[in-house]
N, C-alpha and C positions, 0 to 999 in steps of 0.2 A: 504494500500499499504506500502510496506516495504522500510525502508530508507536505501539506499546503503551507506556503509562506504567508503568514498573516500581514494584511496591509494595515497601515495606520487606522483606516476606517474600521476594519474588522476588530482591531483592538479597542477603538472607541465603543463599538457596539457590545463587545464582550464585558466592558465595564459597566454596561447598563445605560450608556448615553446615546443620543442621536444628535446629529448636527442639524440644526435649525436653518431655515432660510436666512439669508444675509439681512442683517438689520439695516434699514435705510439711514442714510446720512441725514442729520438734522441741521445742516448748514451748507455753506458753500465749500465743500471738500469731498475727497473720494475716500472710500474705506482702505485703500492701500495704494502704494506707489511702487512700481517695479523699475529698477535701474540696474542694467546688466544682469547679474545673477543674485542680486539682493532684492528682497521685498521689505518695505517699511510699512507697517500698518498704522492706521489711525487708532486711537484709543477705543476700546470697547468696555462699556459698562454692563450692567445686568438689570433686567426687568424684575428679577425675583426678590432682591435683597435691597432694602433701602434703610437709611439711617447711619448713625455713627458707631463704629467700633468703640468700645469702652463705655457706652451708654445704652444704645438701642439694640446692639447686636454683640453676640459672644465671638470669641476667637474661632470656635468651631463653625458658626454661621459664616464668618469672614472667609474661612477656608473654602466652604462650599461656594461662596460668592465668587472667589478667585478662580475655582474651576470652571464655574459657568462662564465667566468672562473669557477665559482661555477657549472654551467650547465655541464661543461666539467669534473669536478671533480665527480658530480653526475652520469655522464655516466660511468666512471671508477668504481665507487662503484656498480652501478647496473650491470655491466658486471661480477664483482666478486661475487655478492650476489644473482643475479637473480631478486630479489625484493627489492626495497628501503625500504619496510615496515619492513624489518630485522634490520634496524638501530634503536637502542634502544635510543641513545643519541648522538648528536653532541657535542663533547668535547671542541675542540678548532680549530680555523682557524688562519692562519698566512698569512697576505697579504703584498706583496711587490709591491709597487707603483713606476713605472718610472717616475721620476719627476725632476723638476729644483731644484736647492739647496735652493731656497727661498719659495718653495711650502710646505704649513703647513696643507693642508686639506685632508691628507691621510684617517682620519677616515671617512669623508664624502664619499669618493670614496668606501671604504670598506663596507659602509652601503648597497651598492647593493647586495653584497653576504650575509651579515647578514639578511637583510629583505627577501631575497629569501628563506633562510633556515627556518625562522619562518613562512613564508607563506606556505610552503611545508610541514613542520613537526610540526608546532604549537610549544608547549612547549618543545618538544623533540629537536627542532632546536635552542633553545637558547643556546649560547656557550660562552667560554672565547675567546677573540681575541687580536691580536696584528696587527698594521698597521704601516708599516715603509716605508720610502722613499729610493729610490735607485737611484744611479747615472745612472745605465744602466741595462737593462734586455735582456736575449737572443732574437735575431731577433727584437730588438727594440719594443717588445710587451709592451703594456701599464700597464700590471699587471700580476702577478703570484701568485697564492694562493695555499697553502697546508692545509690539515686538518687531524684531528684525531676524529674517530667516535667509538662509542661502539656499538656492534652488539649483537643480540639475537643469542643464539646457535641454 
């Protein structure tokens, strides 16, 4: 019996997630820009989690919010590339966490997105990362993430 190589989409499905349709831009911008073999995404928030970490949401809810934000980013990338297997390497992610001024666990929140990338892409999903706290995010979303990926030609 032949072993089937799992695609990133297969891994996403095996984790119990589905990629949703790409979220429409809410301003005069595009969801991603491709230059050479790099793609820079716009930030993606979430519809499911609103409020501030450290007041309205727990670290665990923030972790789930960052996973959902990353799924939104992967939807945008799939829409552009057709197949997520064209991603050669996740280079960097930048996470903005809507939080109180005393909240200091932004890295724990961003682990949701980082863990998902490694679960989906393995070694290719390991990336540089920044996690910063914000006084407010659009629509009171809990998190917004942007990313840079290298793609196969």
